[in-house]
N, CA, C, O and the ligand as a Tripos MOL2 file, in Angstrom:
@<TRIPOS>MOLECULE
protein
  293   291    74     0     0
PROTEIN
NO_CHARGES

@<TRIPOS>ATOM
      1 N          -3.9830  -86.2990    3.4710 N.3       1 MET1
      2 CA         -3.9030  -85.3640    2.2520 C.3       1 MET1
      3 C          -2.7310  -84.4700    2.6030 C.2       1 MET1
      4 O          -2.7930  -83.7100    3.5700 O.2       1 MET1
      5 N          -1.6670  -84.5550    1.8280 N.am      2 ALA2
      6 CA         -0.5120  -83.5740    2.0680 C.3       2 ALA2
      7 C          -0.7920  -82.2580    1.2480 C.2       2 ALA2
      8 O          -1.4840  -82.2570    0.2300 O.2       2 ALA2
      9 N          -0.2800  -81.3010    1.7040 N.am      3 ALA3
     10 CA         -0.5380  -80.0650    1.0010 C.3       3 ALA3
     11 C           0.7060  -79.7750    0.0180 C.2       3 ALA3
     12 O           1.7210  -79.2170    0.4370 O.2       3 ALA3
     13 N           0.5770  -80.1420   -1.1580 N.am      4 GLY4
     14 CA          1.7400  -80.1790   -2.0270 C.3       4 GLY4
     15 C           1.7060  -78.7960   -2.6590 C.2       4 GLY4
     16 O           0.8330  -78.4680   -3.4630 O.2       4 GLY4
     17 N           2.7800  -77.9290   -2.2270 N.am      5 THR5
     18 CA          2.9440  -76.5050   -2.4920 C.3       5 THR5
     19 C           3.8900  -76.3260   -3.8770 C.2       5 THR5
     20 O           5.0730  -76.6640   -3.9070 O.2       5 THR5
     21 N           3.2580  -75.8130   -4.8710 N.am      6 LYS6
     22 CA          3.9170  -75.6030   -5.9530 C.3       6 LYS6
     23 C           4.2600  -74.1500   -6.1070 C.2       6 LYS6
     24 O           3.3900  -73.3450   -5.7750 O.2       6 LYS6
     25 N           5.4620  -73.6760   -6.5880 N.am      7 LYS7
     26 CA          5.8230  -72.3310   -6.4440 C.3       7 LYS7
     27 C           5.5320  -72.0300   -8.1660 C.2       7 LYS7
     28 O           6.0990  -72.6050   -9.0960 O.2       7 LYS7
     29 N           4.5650  -71.0440   -8.2550 N.am      8 ILE8
     30 CA          4.1680  -70.6870   -9.6890 C.3       8 ILE8
     31 C           4.5010  -69.1700   -9.7310 C.2       8 ILE8
     32 O           3.7660  -68.2690   -9.3250 O.2       8 ILE8
     33 N           5.7450  -69.0350  -10.2950 N.am      9 GLY9
     34 CA          6.1090  -67.4990  -10.3650 C.3       9 GLY9
     35 C           6.1110  -67.1860  -11.8670 C.2       9 GLY9
     36 O           5.3350  -67.8030  -12.5960 O.2       9 GLY9
     37 N           6.8610  -66.3490  -12.3200 N.am     10 SER10
     38 CA          7.0750  -66.0740  -13.8660 C.3      10 SER10
     39 C           7.7820  -67.2550  -14.6850 C.2      10 SER10
     40 O           7.6390  -67.5560  -15.8710 O.2      10 SER10
     41 N           8.5970  -67.8410  -13.6860 N.am     11 ALA11
     42 CA          9.4130  -69.0960  -14.3970 C.3      11 ALA11
     43 C           8.7620  -70.2790  -14.0600 C.2      11 ALA11
     44 O           9.1630  -71.3550  -14.5030 O.2      11 ALA11
     45 N           7.7870  -70.1920  -13.3110 N.am     12 GLY12
     46 CA          7.0690  -71.3730  -12.7510 C.3      12 GLY12
     47 C           6.3160  -72.1350  -13.7650 C.2      12 GLY12
     48 O           5.9880  -73.3100  -13.6000 O.2      12 GLY12
     49 N           6.0360  -71.4050  -14.8690 N.am     13 ARG13
     50 CA          5.3160  -72.0910  -15.8650 C.3      13 ARG13
     51 C           6.1470  -73.0610  -16.6670 C.2      13 ARG13
     52 O           5.5550  -73.8410  -17.4120 O.2      13 ARG13
     53 N           7.4440  -73.0870  -16.5870 N.am     14 TYR14
     54 CA          8.3100  -73.9830  -17.2020 C.3      14 TYR14
     55 C           8.4970  -75.2590  -16.4540 C.2      14 TYR14
     56 O           9.0980  -76.2630  -16.8380 O.2      14 TYR14
     57 N           7.8720  -75.0510  -15.3010 N.am     15 GLY15
     58 CA          7.8630  -76.3890  -14.4010 C.3      15 GLY15
     59 C           9.2730  -76.9590  -14.1340 C.2      15 GLY15
     60 O          10.3030  -76.3230  -14.3630 O.2      15 GLY15
     61 N           9.2380  -78.0870  -13.6810 N.am     16 VAL16
     62 CA         10.5210  -78.6240  -13.2790 C.3      16 VAL16
     63 C          11.5670  -79.1330  -14.4150 C.2      16 VAL16
     64 O          12.7320  -79.4140  -14.1320 O.2      16 VAL16
     65 N          11.0930  -79.2140  -15.5840 N.am     17 ARG17
     66 CA         11.7630  -79.5980  -16.6480 C.3      17 ARG17
     67 C          13.0530  -78.5280  -16.8800 C.2      17 ARG17
     68 O          14.1720  -78.9180  -17.2120 O.2      17 ARG17
     69 N          12.7150  -77.1580  -16.6570 N.am     18 TYR18
     70 CA         13.8990  -76.2420  -16.6110 C.3      18 TYR18
     71 C          14.1340  -75.7230  -15.3610 C.2      18 TYR18
     72 O          13.6190  -74.6550  -15.0300 O.2      18 TYR18
     73 N          14.9310  -76.4210  -14.5430 N.am     19 GLY19
     74 CA         15.3240  -76.0450  -13.2370 C.3      19 GLY19
     75 C          16.2270  -74.7810  -13.0210 C.2      19 GLY19
     76 O          16.4640  -74.0190  -13.9580 O.2      19 GLY19
     77 N          16.6760  -74.5990  -11.8850 N.am     20 ALA20
     78 CA         17.4650  -73.4990  -11.5720 C.3      20 ALA20
     79 C          18.8570  -73.7240  -12.2020 C.2      20 ALA20
     80 O          19.4920  -72.7960  -12.7030 O.2      20 ALA20
     81 N          19.3010  -74.9940  -12.1560 N.am     21 THR21
     82 CA         20.4860  -75.2840  -12.5330 C.3      21 THR21
     83 C          20.6130  -75.1110  -14.0370 C.2      21 THR21
     84 O          21.6840  -74.6580  -14.4410 O.2      21 THR21
     85 N          19.7260  -75.3900  -14.8680 N.am     22 ILE22
     86 CA         19.7300  -75.1100  -16.4200 C.3      22 ILE22
     87 C          19.8140  -73.6730  -16.5970 C.2      22 ILE22
     88 O          20.6480  -73.2230  -17.3840 O.2      22 ILE22
     89 N          18.9620  -72.8270  -15.8840 N.am     23 LYS23
     90 CA         19.0340  -71.3820  -16.0780 C.3      23 LYS23
     91 C          20.2880  -70.9050  -15.7810 C.2      23 LYS23
     92 O          20.8270  -70.0770  -16.5150 O.2      23 LYS23
     93 N          20.9370  -71.4310  -14.5550 N.am     24 GLN24
     94 CA         22.2300  -71.0050  -14.3740 C.3      24 GLN24
     95 C          23.3050  -71.1710  -15.4840 C.2      24 GLN24
     96 O          24.1720  -70.3470  -15.7740 O.2      24 GLN24
     97 N          23.0630  -72.5440  -16.1270 N.am     25 LYS25
     98 CA         23.9260  -72.9420  -17.2990 C.3      25 LYS25
     99 C          23.7770  -72.0970  -18.5230 C.2      25 LYS25
    100 O          24.6640  -71.9730  -19.3670 O.2      25 LYS25
    101 N          22.6340  -71.5360  -18.5710 N.am     26 VAL26
    102 CA         22.2940  -70.7690  -19.7860 C.3      26 VAL26
    103 C          22.9880  -69.3550  -19.6350 C.2      26 VAL26
    104 O          23.3360  -68.7250  -20.6330 O.2      26 VAL26
    105 N          23.1720  -68.8950  -18.3860 N.am     27 VAL27
    106 CA         23.6140  -67.5190  -18.0780 C.3      27 VAL27
    107 C          25.0550  -67.7450  -18.1650 C.2      27 VAL27
    108 O          25.7340  -66.8120  -18.5930 O.2      27 VAL27
    109 N          25.6450  -68.8590  -17.8190 N.am     28 ASP28
    110 CA         27.0000  -69.2740  -17.9190 C.3      28 ASP28
    111 C          27.6110  -69.2650  -19.4250 C.2      28 ASP28
    112 O          28.6020  -68.6230  -19.7740 O.2      28 ASP28
    113 N          26.8420  -70.0820  -20.2160 N.am     29 ILE29
    114 CA         26.9470  -70.0750  -21.6450 C.3      29 ILE29
    115 C          26.8520  -68.7860  -22.4400 C.2      29 ILE29
    116 O          27.5530  -68.5830  -23.4320 O.2      29 ILE29
    117 N          26.0170  -67.9740  -22.0020 N.am     30 GLU30
    118 CA         25.9750  -66.6570  -22.6330 C.3      30 GLU30
    119 C          26.9260  -65.7350  -22.1950 C.2      30 GLU30
    120 O          27.1870  -64.7330  -22.8610 O.2      30 GLU30
    121 N          27.5200  -66.0120  -21.0240 N.am     31 LYS31
    122 CA         28.8160  -65.1940  -20.6840 C.3      31 LYS31
    123 C          29.9790  -65.5870  -21.5530 C.2      31 LYS31
    124 O          30.7100  -64.7590  -22.0970 O.2      31 LYS31
    125 N          30.1090  -66.8340  -21.6520 N.am     32 LYS32
    126 CA         31.2480  -67.4470  -22.3500 C.3      32 LYS32
    127 C          31.1550  -66.9860  -23.7480 C.2      32 LYS32
    128 O          32.1840  -66.6470  -24.3330 O.2      32 LYS32
    129 N          29.9410  -66.9430  -24.3640 N.am     33 GLN33
    130 CA         29.8640  -66.6280  -25.8150 C.3      33 GLN33
    131 C          30.3060  -65.0740  -26.1760 C.2      33 GLN33
    132 O          30.7660  -64.6890  -27.2500 O.2      33 GLN33
    133 N          30.0810  -64.3970  -25.1630 N.am     34 LYS34
    134 CA         30.4690  -63.0760  -25.2180 C.3      34 LYS34
    135 C          31.8480  -62.6290  -24.8020 C.2      34 LYS34
    136 O          32.2100  -61.4630  -24.9640 O.2      34 LYS34
    137 N          32.5570  -63.4830  -24.3070 N.am     35 ALA35
    138 CA         33.7650  -63.4490  -23.7310 C.3      35 ALA35
    139 C          34.8700  -63.4570  -24.8320 C.2      35 ALA35
    140 O          34.6800  -63.9740  -25.9320 O.2      35 ALA35
    141 N          35.9840  -62.8810  -24.4850 N.am     36 THR36
    142 CA         37.1460  -62.7570  -25.5190 C.3      36 THR36
    143 C          38.1690  -63.7600  -25.0680 C.2      36 THR36
    144 O          38.5160  -63.7630  -23.8870 O.2      36 THR36
    145 N          38.6160  -64.5100  -25.8280 N.am     37 TYR37
    146 CA         39.5930  -65.5720  -25.4360 C.3      37 TYR37
    147 C          41.1170  -65.3230  -25.9500 C.2      37 TYR37
    148 O          41.3160  -64.5670  -26.9010 O.2      37 TYR37
    149 N          42.0670  -65.9140  -25.3600 N.am     38 GLU38
    150 CA         43.3620  -65.9570  -25.8050 C.3      38 GLU38
    151 C          43.6260  -66.8220  -27.0200 C.2      38 GLU38
    152 O          43.3480  -68.0190  -27.0880 O.2      38 GLU38
    153 N          44.1960  -66.0890  -27.9800 N.am     39 CYS39
    154 CA         44.5750  -66.8630  -29.2270 C.3      39 CYS39
    155 C          45.5490  -67.7780  -29.1370 C.2      39 CYS39
    156 O          46.6000  -67.4190  -28.6050 O.2      39 CYS39
    157 N          45.4330  -69.0660  -29.6000 N.am     40 PRO40
    158 CA         46.6460  -70.0810  -29.3300 C.3      40 PRO40
    159 C          47.8700  -69.8190  -30.3930 C.2      40 PRO40
    160 O          48.9420  -70.4160  -30.3020 O.2      40 PRO40
    161 N          47.6010  -68.9270  -31.3300 N.am     41 SER41
    162 CA         48.5510  -68.5750  -32.3080 C.3      41 SER41
    163 C          49.4050  -67.3370  -31.7690 C.2      41 SER41
    164 O          50.6040  -67.3750  -31.4910 O.2      41 SER41
    165 N          48.6250  -66.3200  -31.6820 N.am     42 CYS42
    166 CA         49.4740  -65.1500  -31.0880 C.3      42 CYS42
    167 C          49.4650  -64.6680  -29.8680 C.2      42 CYS42
    168 O          50.1830  -63.7220  -29.5430 O.2      42 CYS42
    169 N          48.5900  -65.3120  -28.9950 N.am     43 HIS43
    170 CA         48.4610  -65.1240  -27.5820 C.3      43 HIS43
    171 C          47.9050  -63.8760  -27.2710 C.2      43 HIS43
    172 O          48.1290  -63.4540  -26.1360 O.2      43 HIS43
    173 N          47.2250  -63.1870  -28.0360 N.am     44 LYS44
    174 CA         46.5770  -62.0210  -27.7040 C.3      44 LYS44
    175 C          45.0640  -62.3470  -27.3690 C.2      44 LYS44
    176 O          44.4300  -63.2080  -27.9790 O.2      44 LYS44
    177 N          44.6050  -61.6680  -26.4610 N.am     45 ILE45
    178 CA         43.1610  -61.8220  -26.1840 C.3      45 ILE45
    179 C          42.2730  -61.2240  -27.0200 C.2      45 ILE45
    180 O          41.5760  -60.2640  -26.6930 O.2      45 ILE45
    181 N          42.2660  -61.8800  -28.3540 N.am     46 THR46
    182 CA         41.5190  -61.1460  -29.3220 C.3      46 THR46
    183 C          40.3720  -62.3100  -30.0140 C.2      46 THR46
    184 O          39.6860  -62.0540  -31.0030 O.2      46 THR46
    185 N          40.3450  -63.4780  -29.3420 N.am     47 VAL47
    186 CA         39.3670  -64.3440  -30.0670 C.3      47 VAL47
    187 C          38.0560  -64.2330  -29.6690 C.2      47 VAL47
    188 O          37.6790  -64.1050  -28.5040 O.2      47 VAL47
    189 N          37.3270  -64.2850  -30.7060 N.am     48 LYS48
    190 CA         35.9020  -64.1200  -30.5870 C.3      48 LYS48
    191 C          35.1380  -65.3590  -31.0950 C.2      48 LYS48
    192 O          35.6610  -66.0320  -31.9830 O.2      48 LYS48
    193 N          33.9620  -65.7000  -30.6040 N.am     49 ARG49
    194 CA         33.3150  -66.8600  -31.1560 C.3      49 ARG49
    195 C          32.5050  -66.3190  -32.3680 C.2      49 ARG49
    196 O          31.7020  -65.3890  -32.2990 O.2      49 ARG49
    197 N          32.8150  -67.0080  -33.4630 N.am     50 LEU50
    198 CA         32.3740  -66.8160  -34.8010 C.3      50 LEU50
    199 C          31.0210  -67.3430  -35.0290 C.2      50 LEU50
    200 O          30.0190  -66.6590  -35.2370 O.2      50 LEU50
    201 N          31.0890  -68.6360  -34.9690 N.am     51 ALA51
    202 CA         29.9520  -69.5500  -34.8160 C.3      51 ALA51
    203 C          29.9940  -70.7170  -33.9220 C.2      51 ALA51
    204 O          30.9670  -70.8650  -33.1830 O.2      51 ALA51
    205 N          29.0040  -71.5740  -33.9270 N.am     52 LYS52
    206 CA         29.2000  -72.6580  -33.1590 C.3      52 LYS52
    207 C          30.3130  -73.3880  -33.2760 C.2      52 LYS52
    208 O          30.5040  -73.9900  -34.3330 O.2      52 LYS52
    209 N          31.2140  -73.4690  -32.2570 N.am     53 GLY53
    210 CA         32.5090  -74.2770  -32.3410 C.3      53 GLY53
    211 C          33.5680  -73.5450  -33.2470 C.2      53 GLY53
    212 O          34.6950  -74.0390  -33.2880 O.2      53 GLY53
    213 N          33.3480  -72.5970  -33.8560 N.am     54 ILE54
    214 CA         34.3780  -71.8830  -34.4960 C.3      54 ILE54
    215 C          34.7790  -70.4980  -33.8220 C.2      54 ILE54
    216 O          33.9440  -69.7420  -33.3260 O.2      54 ILE54
    217 N          36.0560  -70.2620  -33.8540 N.am     55 TRP55
    218 CA         36.6190  -69.0710  -33.1960 C.3      55 TRP55
    219 C          37.5760  -68.5550  -33.9900 C.2      55 TRP55
    220 O          38.3260  -69.2320  -34.6930 O.2      55 TRP55
    221 N          37.5790  -67.0340  -33.8800 N.am     56 LYS56
    222 CA         38.6300  -66.5240  -34.8490 C.3      56 LYS56
    223 C          39.3830  -65.1650  -33.9780 C.2      56 LYS56
    224 O          38.8280  -64.3060  -33.2930 O.2      56 LYS56
    225 N          40.6520  -65.3200  -34.2550 N.am     57 CYS57
    226 CA         41.3640  -64.2610  -33.6060 C.3      57 CYS57
    227 C          41.3070  -63.0320  -34.5780 C.2      57 CYS57
    228 O          41.3780  -63.2320  -35.7910 O.2      57 CYS57
    229 N          41.1820  -61.7800  -34.0800 N.am     58 TYR58
    230 CA         40.9060  -60.7290  -34.8920 C.3      58 TYR58
    231 C          42.3820  -59.9540  -35.0290 C.2      58 TYR58
    232 O          42.4890  -58.9070  -35.6690 O.2      58 TYR58
    233 N          43.3530  -60.5080  -34.4420 N.am     59 LYS59
    234 CA         44.4960  -59.9110  -34.5410 C.3      59 LYS59
    235 C          45.3730  -60.4900  -35.7380 C.2      59 LYS59
    236 O          45.9530  -59.7340  -36.5160 O.2      59 LYS59
    237 N          45.4340  -61.8550  -35.8360 N.am     60 CYS60
    238 CA         46.2640  -62.6040  -36.8080 C.3      60 CYS60
    239 C          45.3490  -63.4680  -37.6490 C.2      60 CYS60
    240 O          45.7750  -64.3560  -38.3870 O.2      60 CYS60
    241 N          44.0850  -63.1670  -37.5040 N.am     61 SER61
    242 CA         42.9480  -63.9150  -38.2760 C.3      61 SER61
    243 C          43.0350  -65.3740  -38.3700 C.2      61 SER61
    244 O          42.7070  -66.0240  -39.3630 O.2      61 SER61
    245 N          43.5700  -65.9210  -37.1030 N.am     62 HIS62
    246 CA         43.8910  -67.3270  -37.0990 C.3      62 HIS62
    247 C          42.1620  -67.8690  -36.7040 C.2      62 HIS62
    248 O          41.5430  -67.3100  -35.7980 O.2      62 HIS62
    249 N          41.7010  -68.7220  -37.3180 N.am     63 THR63
    250 CA         40.4940  -69.3670  -37.2010 C.3      63 THR63
    251 C          40.7080  -70.5390  -36.8200 C.2      63 THR63
    252 O          41.6370  -71.1430  -37.3560 O.2      63 THR63
    253 N          40.0300  -71.1020  -35.9380 N.am     64 PHE64
    254 CA         40.1030  -72.5160  -35.2640 C.3      64 PHE64
    255 C          38.8510  -73.1380  -34.7030 C.2      64 PHE64
    256 O          38.0130  -72.3140  -34.3380 O.2      64 PHE64
    257 N          38.5540  -74.3330  -34.5620 N.am     65 ALA65
    258 CA         37.6000  -75.0940  -33.9000 C.3      65 ALA65
    259 C          37.7470  -75.2970  -32.6050 C.2      65 ALA65
    260 O          38.9080  -75.5890  -32.3170 O.2      65 ALA65
    261 N          36.9130  -75.2490  -31.5860 N.am     66 ALA66
    262 CA         36.8320  -75.7320  -30.3420 C.3      66 ALA66
    263 C          35.5300  -75.8310  -29.7690 C.2      66 ALA66
    264 O          34.5150  -75.8990  -30.4620 O.2      66 ALA66
    265 N          35.5320  -75.8400  -28.4960 N.am     67 LYS67
    266 CA         34.1670  -76.1190  -28.0710 C.3      67 LYS67
    267 C          33.1330  -75.2050  -28.5610 C.2      67 LYS67
    268 O          33.4640  -74.1150  -29.0280 O.2      67 LYS67
    269 N          31.9580  -75.5490  -28.4930 N.am     68 ALA68
    270 CA         30.7970  -74.7910  -28.9350 C.3      68 ALA68
    271 C          30.7160  -73.4680  -28.3300 C.2      68 ALA68
    272 O          30.5350  -72.4230  -28.9540 O.2      68 ALA68
    273 N          30.8640  -73.5880  -27.0540 N.am     69 PHE69
    274 CA         30.5680  -72.2550  -26.1760 C.3      69 PHE69
    275 C          31.7340  -71.7730  -25.5690 C.2      69 PHE69
    276 O          31.5950  -70.6200  -25.1610 O.2      69 PHE69
    277 N          32.8460  -72.2720  -25.3690 N.am     70 SER70
    278 CA         34.0390  -71.6520  -24.7830 C.3      70 SER70
    279 C          35.3300  -72.2270  -25.6270 C.2      70 SER70
    280 O          35.1810  -73.1400  -26.4390 O.2      70 SER70
    281 N          36.4540  -71.6930  -25.4030 N.am     71 VAL71
    282 CA         37.6940  -72.0840  -25.9640 C.3      71 VAL71
    283 C          38.3010  -73.2370  -25.0420 C.2      71 VAL71
    284 O          38.3830  -74.4140  -25.3930 O.2      71 VAL71
    285 N          38.6150  -72.8480  -24.1020 N.am     72 GLY72
    286 CA         39.3800  -73.8270  -22.9880 C.3      72 GLY72
    287 C          38.6050  -74.5580  -21.9310 C.2      72 GLY72
    288 O          37.3790  -74.5860  -22.0410 O.2      72 GLY72
    289 N          39.1640  -75.1260  -20.9640 N.am     73 GLU73
    290 CA         38.7300  -75.6720  -19.7750 C.3      73 GLU73
    291 C          37.9470  -76.8130  -20.0400 C.2      73 GLU73
    292 O          37.4580  -77.4550  -19.1110 O.2      73 GLU73
    293 ZN         45.9360  -64.6750  -32.9410 Zn       74 ZN74
@<TRIPOS>BOND
     1     1     2 1
     2     2     3 1
     3     3     4 2
     4     3     5 am
     5     5     6 1
     6     6     7 1
     7     7     8 2
     8     7     9 am
     9     9    10 1
    10    10    11 1
    11    11    12 2
    12    11    13 am
    13    13    14 1
    14    14    15 1
    15    15    16 2
    16    15    17 am
    17    17    18 1
    18    18    19 1
    19    19    20 2
    20    19    21 am
    21    21    22 1
    22    22    23 1
    23    23    24 2
    24    23    25 am
    25    25    26 1
    26    26    27 1
    27    27    28 2
    28    27    29 am
    29    29    30 1
    30    30    31 1
    31    31    32 2
    32    31    33 am
    33    33    34 1
    34    34    35 1
    35    35    36 2
    36    35    37 am
    37    37    38 1
    38    38    39 1
    39    39    40 2
    40    39    41 am
    41    41    42 1
    42    42    43 1
    43    43    44 2
    44    43    45 am
    45    45    46 1
    46    46    47 1
    47    47    48 2
    48    47    49 am
    49    49    50 1
    50    50    51 1
    51    51    52 2
    52    51    53 am
    53    53    54 1
    54    54    55 1
    55    55    56 2
    56    55    57 am
    57    57    58 1
    58    58    59 1
    59    59    60 2
    60    59    61 am
    61    61    62 1
    62    62    63 1
    63    63    64 2
    64    63    65 am
    65    65    66 1
    66    66    67 1
    67    67    68 2
    68    67    69 am
    69    69    70 1
    70    70    71 1
    71    71    72 2
    72    71    73 am
    73    73    74 1
    74    74    75 1
    75    75    76 2
    76    75    77 am
    77    77    78 1
    78    78    79 1
    79    79    80 2
    80    79    81 am
    81    81    82 1
    82    82    83 1
    83    83    84 2
    84    83    85 am
    85    85    86 1
    86    86    87 1
    87    87    88 2
    88    87    89 am
    89    89    90 1
    90    90    91 1
    91    91    92 2
    92    91    93 am
    93    93    94 1
    94    94    95 1
    95    95    96 2
    96    95    97 am
    97    97    98 1
    98    98    99 1
    99    99   100 2
   100    99   101 am
   101   101   102 1
   102   102   103 1
   103   103   104 2
   104   103   105 am
   105   105   106 1
   106   106   107 1
   107   107   108 2
   108   107   109 am
   109   109   110 1
   110   110   111 1
   111   111   112 2
   112   111   113 am
   113   113   114 1
   114   114   115 1
   115   115   116 2
   116   115   117 am
   117   117   118 1
   118   118   119 1
   119   119   120 2
   120   119   121 am
   121   121   122 1
   122   122   123 1
   123   123   124 2
   124   123   125 am
   125   125   126 1
   126   126   127 1
   127   127   128 2
   128   127   129 am
   129   129   130 1
   130   130   131 1
   131   131   132 2
   132   131   133 am
   133   133   134 1
   134   134   135 1
   135   135   136 2
   136   135   137 am
   137   137   138 1
   138   138   139 1
   139   139   140 2
   140   139   141 am
   141   141   142 1
   142   142   143 1
   143   143   144 2
   144   143   145 am
   145   145   146 1
   146   146   147 1
   147   147   148 2
   148   147   149 am
   149   149   150 1
   150   150   151 1
   151   151   152 2
   152   151   153 am
   153   153   154 1
   154   154   155 1
   155   155   156 2
   156   155   157 am
   157   157   158 1
   158   158   159 1
   159   159   160 2
   160   159   161 am
   161   161   162 1
   162   162   163 1
   163   163   164 2
   164   163   165 am
   165   165   166 1
   166   166   167 1
   167   167   168 2
   168   167   169 am
   169   169   170 1
   170   170   171 1
   171   171   172 2
   172   171   173 am
   173   173   174 1
   174   174   175 1
   175   175   176 2
   176   175   177 am
   177   177   178 1
   178   178   179 1
   179   179   180 2
   180   179   181 am
   181   181   182 1
   182   182   183 1
   183   183   184 2
   184   183   185 am
   185   185   186 1
   186   186   187 1
   187   187   188 2
   188   187   189 am
   189   189   190 1
   190   190   191 1
   191   191   192 2
   192   191   193 am
   193   193   194 1
   194   194   195 1
   195   195   196 2
   196   195   197 am
   197   197   198 1
   198   198   199 1
   199   199   200 2
   200   199   201 am
   201   201   202 1
   202   202   203 1
   203   203   204 2
   204   203   205 am
   205   205   206 1
   206   206   207 1
   207   207   208 2
   208   207   209 am
   209   209   210 1
   210   210   211 1
   211   211   212 2
   212   211   213 am
   213   213   214 1
   214   214   215 1
   215   215   216 2
   216   215   217 am
   217   217   218 1
   218   218   219 1
   219   219   220 2
   220   219   221 am
   221   221   222 1
   222   222   223 1
   223   223   224 2
   224   223   225 am
   225   225   226 1
   226   226   227 1
   227   227   228 2
   228   227   229 am
   229   229   230 1
   230   230   231 1
   231   231   232 2
   232   231   233 am
   233   233   234 1
   234   234   235 1
   235   235   236 2
   236   235   237 am
   237   237   238 1
   238   238   239 1
   239   239   240 2
   240   239   241 am
   241   241   242 1
   242   242   243 1
   243   243   244 2
   244   243   245 am
   245   245   246 1
   246   246   247 1
   247   247   248 2
   248   247   249 am
   249   249   250 1
   250   250   251 1
   251   251   252 2
   252   251   253 am
   253   253   254 1
   254   254   255 1
   255   255   256 2
   256   255   257 am
   257   257   258 1
   258   258   259 1
   259   259   260 2
   260   259   261 am
   261   261   262 1
   262   262   263 1
   263   263   264 2
   264   263   265 am
   265   265   266 1
   266   266   267 1
   267   267   268 2
   268   267   269 am
   269   269   270 1
   270   270   271 1
   271   271   272 2
   272   271   273 am
   273   273   274 1
   274   274   275 1
   275   275   276 2
   276   275   277 am
   277   277   278 1
   278   278   279 1
   279   279   280 2
   280   279   281 am
   281   281   282 1
   282   282   283 1
   283   283   284 2
   284   283   285 am
   285   285   286 1
   286   286   287 1
   287   287   288 2
   288   287   289 am
   289   289   290 1
   290   290   291 1
   291   291   292 2
@<TRIPOS>SUBSTRUCTURE
     1 MET1         2 RESIDUE 1 A MET
     2 ALA2         6 RESIDUE 1 A ALA
     3 ALA3        10 RESIDUE 1 A ALA
     4 GLY4        14 RESIDUE 1 A GLY
     5 THR5        18 RESIDUE 1 A THR
     6 LYS6        22 RESIDUE 1 A LYS
     7 LYS7        26 RESIDUE 1 A LYS
     8 ILE8        30 RESIDUE 1 A ILE
     9 GLY9        34 RESIDUE 1 A GLY
    10 SER10       38 RESIDUE 1 A SER
    11 ALA11       42 RESIDUE 1 A ALA
    12 GLY12       46 RESIDUE 1 A GLY
    13 ARG13       50 RESIDUE 1 A ARG
    14 TYR14       54 RESIDUE 1 A TYR
    15 GLY15       58 RESIDUE 1 A GLY
    16 VAL16       62 RESIDUE 1 A VAL
    17 ARG17       66 RESIDUE 1 A ARG
    18 TYR18       70 RESIDUE 1 A TYR
    19 GLY19       74 RESIDUE 1 A GLY
    20 ALA20       78 RESIDUE 1 A ALA
    21 THR21       82 RESIDUE 1 A THR
    22 ILE22       86 RESIDUE 1 A ILE
    23 LYS23       90 RESIDUE 1 A LYS
    24 GLN24       94 RESIDUE 1 A GLN
    25 LYS25       98 RESIDUE 1 A LYS
    26 VAL26      102 RESIDUE 1 A VAL
    27 VAL27      106 RESIDUE 1 A VAL
    28 ASP28      110 RESIDUE 1 A ASP
    29 ILE29      114 RESIDUE 1 A ILE
    30 GLU30      118 RESIDUE 1 A GLU
    31 LYS31      122 RESIDUE 1 A LYS
    32 LYS32      126 RESIDUE 1 A LYS
    33 GLN33      130 RESIDUE 1 A GLN
    34 LYS34      134 RESIDUE 1 A LYS
    35 ALA35      138 RESIDUE 1 A ALA
    36 THR36      142 RESIDUE 1 A THR
    37 TYR37      146 RESIDUE 1 A TYR
    38 GLU38      150 RESIDUE 1 A GLU
    39 CYS39      154 RESIDUE 1 A CYS
    40 PRO40      158 RESIDUE 1 A PRO
    41 SER41      162 RESIDUE 1 A SER
    42 CYS42      166 RESIDUE 1 A CYS
    43 HIS43      170 RESIDUE 1 A HIS
    44 LYS44      174 RESIDUE 1 A LYS
    45 ILE45      178 RESIDUE 1 A ILE
    46 THR46      182 RESIDUE 1 A THR
    47 VAL47      186 RESIDUE 1 A VAL
    48 LYS48      190 RESIDUE 1 A LYS
    49 ARG49      194 RESIDUE 1 A ARG
    50 LEU50      198 RESIDUE 1 A LEU
    51 ALA51      202 RESIDUE 1 A ALA
    52 LYS52      206 RESIDUE 1 A LYS
    53 GLY53      210 RESIDUE 1 A GLY
    54 ILE54      214 RESIDUE 1 A ILE
    55 TRP55      218 RESIDUE 1 A TRP
    56 LYS56      222 RESIDUE 1 A LYS
    57 CYS57      226 RESIDUE 1 A CYS
    58 TYR58      230 RESIDUE 1 A TYR
    59 LYS59      234 RESIDUE 1 A LYS
    60 CYS60      238 RESIDUE 1 A CYS
    61 SER61      242 RESIDUE 1 A SER
    62 HIS62      246 RESIDUE 1 A HIS
    63 THR63      250 RESIDUE 1 A THR
    64 PHE64      254 RESIDUE 1 A PHE
    65 ALA65      258 RESIDUE 1 A ALA
    66 ALA66      262 RESIDUE 1 A ALA
    67 LYS67      266 RESIDUE 1 A LYS
    68 ALA68      270 RESIDUE 1 A ALA
    69 PHE69      274 RESIDUE 1 A PHE
    70 SER70      278 RESIDUE 1 A SER
    71 VAL71      282 RESIDUE 1 A VAL
    72 GLY72      286 RESIDUE 1 A GLY
    73 GLU73      290 RESIDUE 1 A GLU
    74 ZN74       293 GROUP 0 **** ****
């Protein structure tokens, strides 16, 4: 009989389906959502995420579609 040790913490109830990698990705995505990006039109750092995949520059009002959670990379 092997002693199968399971870590049951506050996040333990989510089990292995939501591992540390996923949690790190969520943190990463949230950071990107709140970040401001460079406008491809006027090159000012004024681009904010408007909706999923929609980004808008508040300087020149240029609105464009990009990735859902970040502009580049
Ligand atoms: Zn702009």
